[in-house]
N, C-alpha and C positions, 0 to 999 in steps of 0.2 A: 232095363228096357222100358220105355214108356208104354202106356196103355195103347196109344195110337200105333206105335211101332209094332206091338204085338199083333194088332189087327192086320197091319200091312203084311207081317211075316206069315200069318196064318192064311190070309187071302192069297198071297203069292203061291204058297204051297198047294193050295186047293185049286188054283187057277181061277179064282173068283175076282176078276179084274173089276167087275161092276161095284164091288164093295169099296174100292179105293176112290172115294169122293174127295176131290181137292178141298183143302181147308178153306180156301177163299170162297168156295161156292156157298158156304154157310153165310158169309157176309153178303154175298150178292142176292141171295134168295130170301133173306129174313123179311118178315112183315114189318112195315113202317107203322108204329103205334103213335106217331107224333103229327101234330098239325101246326102249320105256321100261323103266327099271330101277325097279320098284315099291318104294316105301319106302326109297329110298336115303338121304335126309337124316334123321338121327336126332338129336333134341334130348335133352339130359341131364336127369335128374331128373324125368322124366315131363312135362316142359314141353310145352304145346300149341303146335303150329305156328301162328304168326300170319301175317298177310299178308306175302308175300315181296317185297322191293324188288329193287334191282339186284344181280346176282351178277357176280363178276369173278375170273378165275383168278389165282393168286398168281404171283410171278416165278419160282417153281420149276416152273411149268407143270402142277402136279398138284393142289395144294391149291386150294380154292375159298372165296373170301370172299363173304359174302352179307348183305344186310340182312333181318332178321326183325323185323317190327314188333310186338314184344312178343306178348301172347297175347289181345288184345282181340277181341271179337266183330265180325263183319262190319258190324254197325250203327254201329260207331265208325270206319268207314273214313274216312281223312283226318286222324285224330287218335289213332291207336291207342296211342301211347306217352305220351299226355299225363299220365296218372296212374300210370305204371309205372316201376319201377326195374330191370326186366329188361334185360340187355344186348341191344342191337339190332344189333350188328356181330359176326358169327360167322365163324369159320374152320373149314372142314370138311376132313378128310383124304380120301384117295381112296376110303375105304370109307364115307364119309358121317358120320363121327363128329366132334363138335365138339372142337377142340383149342385154341381160343383164343376169347375173347369180351371185349367191352368196350362202352362207350357208354351204360350204364344211366343213365336220368334226364336225358340230355343233349339228346334230341331229342323233338319231338312227332310228326313225320311224316318219319322218315328215308327218303330216296328214291333218290338217285343215289350211285354209288360208283365209284372208280377206284383202281388200284394203280400207283404210279409205278415208275420203273426202280430205285429204291432199296428198294422193298418197302413204302413208306409208303402208308397208306390215307386216301383223301379221300372225305368223305361230305357230301351236301347235306341240308338240312332244308327240304322244300318245302311246309310247312304254310301254309294260307291264313290271312289275318288273322282270319276269322270263327271259326277253331278255336284261336286263341291266347287263353288265359285272361287277364283283366285283370292287368296287372303282371308277366306272364310274359315273360322275356327270351330265350326260345327261338324258333327259326324264322328264315327268310330268311338262312341262314348256310351257309358251306362250311367244314368243319373238316378239318385234316390231322392224322392220328395216326401215331405210330410203329407198327411191327408188333405191339407189345405194349400199345398203347392209350394211350401218352403223348400228350397234346395238344401239337402242335408249332406250329400256326398256325391262326388263324381269320380268314376273309375275310367281310366283310359287317358290318352293324350289327345286333346281337342284338335279335330280336323286333320289328324295325321295317322295314316294306317301303318301297320307294321306287325311284326311277330314277336316282339319282346314281351316281357312280363306285364308291362303296363301299356301295351299297344294292342289294338284290335283291328281287324279288317272286316268291316260290315257285320258287327255283332247282331245276330238275328233275334235272340231271345235271352231271358234271364229267369232263374228260379232261385228262391231263397229257402234254405233248409230250416228245420225247426230250431237248430242251434244258432242260426243267423249267418252261417256260411253261404256265400253267393256263388252260383254256378252260371257261367255265361257261355252261350252257344256262339262260337266265333268261327265261321261266319256264314253269310248268306250265299256267297258264290261258290260254285263247285270247285273252283281253282283257288279258293281263299285259304285261310289258315287251317280250316277244318280240324278244330280242336275244341275241347271244353276247358275253360279256365276257371279255377277255383280261388276265391278270395275269402278272407275272414270278414266278420261283420264290420270291422273297421277299415276295410278296403285294402288290407295287406295281401299281396300275392302269396298263395300257398302252393299251388301246383297246376299243371295242365296235362292233358293227355289227348292223343289223337293226331292223325295226319291224313293226307289225301290218299284215298285208296278204296278198296272193295272188301277187305278182310275185317275180322273182328277188331274193334277199336280204331278202325279207319273210317273216314267220312267223305261224303261229297255233298256239300251244302247242308249244314246243320240248320234246319229251319225252326225247330221247336225244342224246348227242354222243359221238363216238369219232374217233380219229385212226388212219388206215390206215398200213401200213408205209412208204408213200411220203411221209408227213407231211401228207396232205390231211385237212381237217376235215370229217367227215360229220355232218350234223345231221338228226335225226328230226323233221321238221316235221309232226307227227302229224295235227293237225286239217286240214291241207292235203293229207293222204294222199300224202306224198312225202318223199324224202330230198333235201336240198340239199348240194352239195359246194363247199368253199371252200379256198383256200390259207390259210396262217396269218396273212395280213394282211387277211383278210375279202373277198378277191376271189372272186366267184362263178365256179365252173368247170363246174357241171352240175346238172341236176335229174333225178332218177329216180323214176318212179312204179310201176315194175314189181315192186317189193318190197312192195307193199300199203300198209297204214297203219302206219308204223313206230313201235313203242314202244321197241325195244331194238336196238342195233347192236353187232356184234363182228367181229373179224378173226382169222384164224390166220396162220401163217407160210408157208402153201402157196398163197397167192393167192386165198383165199376170204373172202367176206363172209357174215355170218349176220345175218338181220333177223327179229326177233320181231314178229308182227302179232297183237295181242290185241283188236282193235276192228273189223275189217272185218265188215260185215254188210249186210243188204239196204237199210239207210238211210244209214249213214255212208260206206260204200265198196262199192257194189253191184258184183257180179262177182268179188269176192275173198272168200277164206275165211280163217279164223283159223288160224295155224300159224307155222312157222319156215321162211323161204326162204333157200336157200343158193345163192350165185352167185360170179362172178368180180369182184373189186373193181377190176380194171383196165378191163374191158369193160362191166360191168354186166349181163352175161347171167345170168339165173336158170337154174340147172341142176337143183335139187332142191327139193322142198317136203314138209315134215313137217306134214301136216294134223293139227291137234289132234283127237284121237279123238272128243271130245264136242262138237265145234264145231257151232253152230246159228246160221245167219245171221239167224234171227228173234229171237234173244235180244239185247237191247240194254240196257246195254253188254255186250260180249262177255266171254270168259274165256280161259284158256289162258296161255301164256308171254307176259309183258309185258316181260321182260328175258332176255337170252341171253348166254352166254359159252361158250368152247370150250377144252379143255385140250390138253396136248402130244400126247396120243394120239388126238385127234379126237373125244373124247366131248363131247357138248353138254349144257349145263345151262340149264334154263328156270325163271325165277322167276314164280310165279303168285300175285298178290295177291287174286284173287277166286276163291271156291270153284268147283270144277268140278261140274257138275250130278250126276255119278254118285256123288261122294264127300262133297259138302258140306264140303270142307276145302281149305285153301290148301296149296301144295306147292312144294318145290324139287325139280324132276324132273331125273333124269339120262337122257340118250338115248345109246345105244351103237349103233355101226354093225354091222349083221348081214349086209349084202350089199355087194359091191364096186360 
């Protein structure tokens, strides 16, 4: 019996209901030790910031790779890059300046991103069929790039959704293990494939697991996938408002609900997990607020909560950081694809720690 369950059992026997504090209350009431660095990300040539997809720190621990979905208006959400040749994969230096970019014209809705141990960049195109123009062969793909933008590998069938070994339906995210195996969260819609697909470093299909549902190993909209330093696979099962944890063979090891409604997941080297929650509100996940929760990836305890300053549980869908990453110095970066109410603009925000 776990320590918490022993507390619950003793409290129940003694009738001390006040001792039974909900786990999520820790997340909601933690003090925010971080401050936003306003205007950190700067685009060259006066380019307008588009919807921000996933961000990931480079292997040097200081530069940040991010998906910027061209410069289309919010009304084009879901297909922002369909008619644009702007680069959608950008590398920012520690001061927020763009030092590398590529991917122009290759994606309709670039979404997930990972950086492998060799510094290569993996990107998913999660566009839905309804947003793919007739005859267009983009979408439902995962592309591997060199750090300078050379295409090294493509996994999936271009422009064609499906549930076969080499088909995806709106792949949301990708994570590469230390041995080079590739794990793909497939896919973005609650009624999609709802599975994790595993490939070798050479793009050979190895296995998949998962289906639509509410039980262990079942999903409803896999929005994020990440591998912790112990090699466990963390899946952001967003529409089920939970994280599911697996070993690399798809065996279920745990389910966490204390991190809210997970849109993005990241880890540092100090034992911490960072989870971006951009959708908790009074309808989709009552009792939780939008923000970034920080905890221990070994125990699952939530220790800190960065509440999005403009969070409003009555706004559906929400806003705020949908993706999160952390650099070597502990600075946090949140990608926001939906405009915050105060600024009517998308953002790649940097958060710095101001208190111990």
